[in-house]
C-alpha positions as CSV (number, residue, x, y, z in Angstrom):
1,M,-4.2,4.2,-0.7
2,K,-0.5,4.6,-1.9
3,F,2.0,7.3,-1.8
4,Q,5.3,7.6,-3.6
5,C,8.5,7.9,-1.4
6,S,10.6,11.0,-2.3
7,S,13.7,9.2,-1.5
8,C,13.7,5.7,-2.9
9,G,10.8,6.3,-5.5
10,L,8.8,3.3,-4.3
11,R,4.9,3.6,-4.4
12,L,3.8,1.8,-1.2
13,N,0.7,1.6,1.0
14,S,0.1,4.8,3.0
15,L,0.9,2.8,6.2
16,H,4.6,3.0,5.2
17,F,4.4,6.9,5.6
18,K,2.3,7.1,8.7
19,V,3.8,7.6,12.2
20,Q,1.6,7.6,15.3
21,G,2.0,10.9,17.2
22,L,1.2,12.0,20.7
23,I,-1.8,13.9,19.6
24,N,-2.3,13.7,15.7
25,P,-0.8,11.1,13.5
26,K,2.1,12.1,11.3
27,L,2.7,11.5,7.5
28,T,6.3,11.6,6.4
29,S,7.7,12.6,3.0
30,I,9.7,9.3,2.8
31,C,8.7,5.7,3.5
32,D,9.5,3.7,6.7
33,L,12.3,1.8,4.8
34,C,14.1,5.1,4.1
35,R,13.6,6.4,7.6
36,Q,15.1,3.1,8.8
37,R,17.9,3.8,6.4
38,G,18.8,6.9,8.5
39,L,17.3,9.6,6.1
40,V,15.4,12.4,7.6
41,P,12.0,13.2,6.3
42,E,12.5,17.0,6.7
43,D,15.3,16.8,4.0
44,Y,12.6,15.8,1.4
45,G,9.5,17.4,-0.1
46,N,6.4,15.5,-1.0
47,P,3.6,17.8,-2.1
48,V,1.1,15.0,-2.4
49,V,1.7,13.7,1.1
50,K,1.7,17.2,2.5
51,I,-1.7,18.1,0.9
52,F,-3.1,14.9,2.3
53,A,-1.7,15.7,5.8
54,E,-3.0,19.2,5.8
55,N,-6.5,18.1,4.8
56,L,-6.7,15.2,7.3
57,L,-5.3,17.3,10.1
58,F,-2.1,15.2,10.2
59,V,1.3,16.5,11.1
60,F,3.6,16.6,8.0
61,A,7.3,15.8,8.2
62,G,9.0,17.1,5.2
63,N,9.9,20.3,3.5
64,N,8.2,22.4,0.7
65,E,10.3,21.1,-2.1
66,D,9.0,19.2,-5.1
67,V,9.9,15.5,-5.8
68,D,13.0,15.0,-7.7
69,S,12.8,11.7,-9.5
70,D,16.3,11.9,-10.8
71,R,17.5,11.5,-7.1
72,F,15.6,8.3,-6.5
73,L,17.7,5.8,-4.8
74,I,16.1,3.1,-6.9
75,P,16.1,4.7,-10.3
76,D,15.2,1.6,-12.3
77,T,11.4,1.3,-12.7
78,K,11.6,-2.5,-13.0
79,K,13.4,-2.8,-9.8
80,R,11.1,-0.5,-7.9
81,R,8.1,-2.8,-9.1
82,A,9.9,-5.7,-7.8
83,Y,10.3,-4.2,-4.4
84,E,6.9,-2.8,-4.4
85,G,5.3,-6.2,-5.1
86,F,7.4,-7.9,-2.4
87,L,6.5,-5.4,0.2
88,Q,2.8,-5.6,-0.9
89,D,2.9,-9.3,-0.4
90,Y,4.2,-8.8,3.2
91,D,1.6,-6.2,3.9
92,G,-1.2,-8.6,3.0
93,N,0.3,-11.7,4.6
94,V,-1.0,-12.4,8.2
95,L,1.5,-15.2,8.9
96,A,4.5,-13.1,7.8
97,K,3.4,-10.2,9.9
98,Q,2.9,-12.4,12.9
99,Q,6.3,-14.0,12.8
100,L,8.4,-11.3,11.1
101,P,8.6,-7.7,12.4
102,R,8.4,-5.1,9.7
103,E,11.6,-3.6,11.0
104,K,13.4,-6.9,10.6
105,L,12.2,-7.2,7.0
106,N,13.2,-3.6,6.2
107,Q,16.7,-4.2,7.7
108,A,17.3,-7.3,5.6
109,L,16.3,-5.4,2.5
110,L,18.8,-2.7,3.4
111,D,21.6,-5.1,4.4
112,K,21.5,-7.4,1.4
113,D,22.1,-6.6,-2.3
114,F,19.0,-8.5,-3.3
115,V,16.1,-7.5,-5.6
116,P,13.0,-9.5,-5.1
117,D,12.4,-11.9,-8.0
118,A,8.9,-12.1,-9.5
119,N,9.5,-15.6,-10.7
120,L,10.0,-16.7,-7.0
121,T,7.3,-17.2,-4.4
122,F,7.1,-14.8,-1.4
123,A,8.5,-17.6,0.9
124,E,11.5,-18.0,-1.6
125,N,12.3,-14.3,-1.7
126,L,12.3,-14.3,2.1
127,S,14.7,-17.1,2.1
128,E,17.0,-15.3,-0.3
129,L,17.0,-12.5,2.3
130,G,17.9,-14.9,5.0
131,L,14.4,-14.7,6.6
132,E,12.1,-17.6,7.3
133,V,8.4,-17.8,7.9
134,D,6.6,-20.9,8.8
135,F,3.6,-21.1,6.4
136,Q,2.7,-24.7,7.4
137,L,0.7,-24.2,10.6
138,N,-1.8,-26.8,9.5
139,T,-0.7,-30.0,11.2
140,V,-4.0,-32.0,11.0
141,D,-3.1,-35.5,10.1
142,Y,-5.0,-38.0,7.8
143,I,-6.7,-39.9,10.5
144,D,-8.2,-36.7,12.1
145,R,-9.3,-35.6,8.7
146,E,-11.1,-38.7,7.9
147,R,-12.6,-38.6,11.4
148,I,-14.1,-35.1,10.7
149,R,-15.4,-36.2,7.2
150,A,-17.1,-39.2,8.7
151,K,-18.5,-37.1,11.6
152,Y,-20.2,-34.7,9.2
153,K,-21.1,-37.4,6.5
154,Y,-19.0,-35.7,3.9
155,R,-21.4,-32.7,3.9
156,C,-20.4,-29.0,4.0
157,Q,-21.5,-27.6,7.3
158,Y,-21.9,-24.2,5.7
159,C,-23.8,-24.6,2.5
160,G,-24.8,-28.2,2.6
161,R,-23.2,-29.4,-0.5
162,R,-20.8,-32.4,-0.7
163,G,-17.5,-31.7,0.8
164,R,-14.1,-33.1,1.8
165,S,-12.2,-30.0,3.0
166,V,-11.4,-30.0,6.6
167,D,-11.6,-26.4,7.7
168,H,-10.3,-24.6,10.9
169,K,-13.2,-22.6,12.4
170,D,-10.8,-20.1,13.9
171,P,-8.2,-19.7,11.1
172,V,-5.0,-21.6,11.9
173,S,-2.9,-18.6,10.8
174,L,-4.5,-16.6,13.7
175,S,-5.1,-19.2,16.3
176,N,-2.5,-22.0,15.6
177,D,-5.2,-24.3,16.9
178,N,-5.3,-27.7,15.2
179,S,-7.5,-29.4,17.9
180,L,-10.6,-31.4,16.8
181,D,-12.8,-28.8,18.5
182,N,-11.5,-26.2,16.0
183,L,-12.3,-28.4,13.0
184,I,-15.4,-28.6,10.7
185,L,-16.1,-30.0,7.3
186,S,-16.7,-27.7,4.3
187,C,-16.7,-27.9,0.5
188,S,-13.7,-26.6,-1.4
189,E,-15.6,-23.4,-2.4
190,C,-16.7,-22.5,1.2
191,N,-13.2,-23.3,2.5
192,R,-11.6,-21.0,-0.1
193,I,-14.1,-18.2,0.5
194,K,-13.8,-18.3,4.2
195,S,-9.9,-18.3,4.2
196,N,-8.8,-16.2,7.1
197,M,-12.3,-14.7,7.9
198,P,-13.4,-15.1,11.6
199,Y,-15.7,-18.1,12.0
200,E,-18.4,-16.0,13.6
201,L,-18.5,-13.5,10.8
202,F,-18.6,-16.3,8.2
203,V,-21.5,-18.0,10.0
204,K,-23.3,-14.7,10.4
205,L,-23.0,-13.9,6.6
206,N,-23.9,-17.5,5.7
207,E,-27.0,-17.4,7.9
208,Q,-28.3,-14.4,5.8
209,I,-28.6,-16.5,2.6
210,P,-30.2,-19.9,3.6
211,D,-32.4,-20.0,0.4
212,I,-29.3,-19.5,-1.7
213,N,-27.5,-22.4,-0.1
214,Q,-30.5,-24.7,-0.5
215,K,-30.6,-23.7,-4.2
216,L,-26.9,-24.6,-4.6
217,V,-27.6,-28.1,-3.1
218,K,-30.4,-28.6,-5.6
219,Y,-28.2,-27.6,-8.4
220,E,-25.4,-30.0,-7.3
221,D,-28.0,-32.9,-6.8
222,A,-29.4,-32.3,-10.2
223,L,-26.0,-32.0,-12.1
224,A,-24.5,-35.1,-10.7
225,P,-27.0,-37.7,-12.2
226,L,-27.3,-35.6,-15.4
227,K,-23.5,-35.8,-15.9
228,K,-23.5,-39.5,-15.1
229,E,-26.2,-40.0,-17.7
230,F,-24.2,-38.2,-20.2
231,Q,-21.1,-40.2,-19.6
232,E,-23.1,-43.4,-20.0
233,R,-24.5,-42.3,-23.3
234,R,-20.9,-41.6,-24.6
235,K,-19.9,-45.0,-23.4
236,L,-22.8,-46.5,-25.3
237,L,-21.9,-44.5,-28.4
238,S,-18.3,-45.8,-28.3
239,A,-19.5,-49.3,-27.9
240,K,-21.8,-49.2,-30.9
241,M,-19.1,-47.6,-33.0
242,H,-16.8,-50.5,-32.1
243,L,-19.4,-53.1,-32.8
244,K,-20.5,-51.6,-36.1
245,G,-16.9,-50.9,-37.2
246,V,-17.9,-47.6,-38.7
247,V,-18.0,-43.9,-37.8
248,N,-20.7,-42.5,-39.9
249,D,-23.9,-44.2,-39.5
250,P,-27.6,-42.9,-39.3
251,E,-28.0,-44.5,-35.8
252,L,-24.7,-43.1,-34.5
253,N,-25.3,-39.7,-35.9
254,A,-28.7,-39.6,-34.2
255,M,-27.1,-40.6,-31.0
256,R,-24.4,-37.9,-31.4
257,K,-27.1,-35.3,-32.0
258,S,-29.0,-36.4,-28.9
259,N,-25.9,-36.4,-26.8
260,K,-25.0,-32.9,-28.0
261,R,-28.5,-31.6,-27.0
262,L,-28.1,-33.1,-23.6
263,Q,-24.7,-31.7,-23.2
264,D,-25.9,-28.2,-24.1
265,A,-28.7,-28.5,-21.5
266,I,-26.2,-29.6,-18.8
267,D,-23.9,-26.7,-19.7
268,S,-26.7,-24.3,-19.5
269,L,-27.7,-25.5,-16.0
270,E,-24.1,-25.6,-14.9
271,S,-23.7,-22.0,-16.2
272,D,-26.7,-21.0,-13.9
273,Y,-25.2,-22.8,-11.0
274,H,-21.7,-21.1,-11.3
275,A,-23.4,-17.7,-11.6
276,L,-25.2,-18.2,-8.5
277,A,-22.1,-19.4,-6.7
278,L,-20.2,-16.4,-7.8
279,A,-22.9,-14.1,-6.5
280,R,-22.8,-15.9,-3.2
281,E,-19.1,-15.5,-3.1
282,D,-19.5,-11.7,-3.7
283,H,-21.9,-11.6,-0.7
284,F,-19.1,-13.0,1.5
285,K,-16.3,-10.8,0.0
286,N,-18.4,-7.6,0.5
287,G,-19.2,-8.6,4.0
288,W,-15.5,-9.3,4.7
289,K,-14.5,-6.0,3.3
290,L,-17.0,-4.0,5.2
291,Y,-16.0,-5.8,8.4
292,L,-12.2,-5.0,7.8
293,A,-13.2,-1.4,6.9
294,G,-15.0,-1.1,10.2
295,Q,-12.1,-2.4,12.4
296,D,-10.0,0.8,11.6
297,S,-11.5,4.3,11.8
298,D,-8.6,5.9,9.8
299,I,-8.7,6.1,6.0
300,I,-5.0,6.3,5.8
């Protein structure tokens, strides 16, 4: 949910316009960046925010005037998009919000004549503002990683497929816990899907689909020898071409056709495998979204 600030013109998440009140929350006509700039919400109108406030029984801080885009502090649309993208990156970054208070970030934007660069990473843009966030909280060394891999026999402890990714049960971005007790082995897919999801929630969602996990293991076990067989056939074809000293030959052409049929069958099986893996990923994504939605009773 986004609103447009009547002062700077930025379209930002509604949290930038919300202020907790003694009784009811308050929605302001301008964003938190402009309020920190020293501007007064009551000097600006914002009909859209006002309508939302009235319908949600929030207090509205602003006047009855319309939005005047000619007065935007950031008149250039391209610059506004740059600021919006940068602030959106911050809003969705757990580590940044843990280490860098929003007020400090806002003040840096106000103090420096710097427009976030879309060609730079979020960390690089922060550095240009003179701000630092430690994104490298994972300090597990090679020896401990190999120890975990050997302990779990190179098998993902979530889905059962082959895996080498050493995963933090409680996300290191939240726990800063690199102890062996907080480490488990996963495949790259499960590690990517889990991301910052609480361990208990991921396990709960995973336990709902044991048959799917078993089927994925079967796909993986079937594809590995088939791909190996195909590579062996390609090597054999290359060897025969070398020995014969020709490219077109009835025997060679027959081998090519056979290899093509095998490749098509492997591709078909792999397509089914990826489709099931994507459906499984959607299961986790939806569960994670519902969990997050349930953590906050407010819709704005």
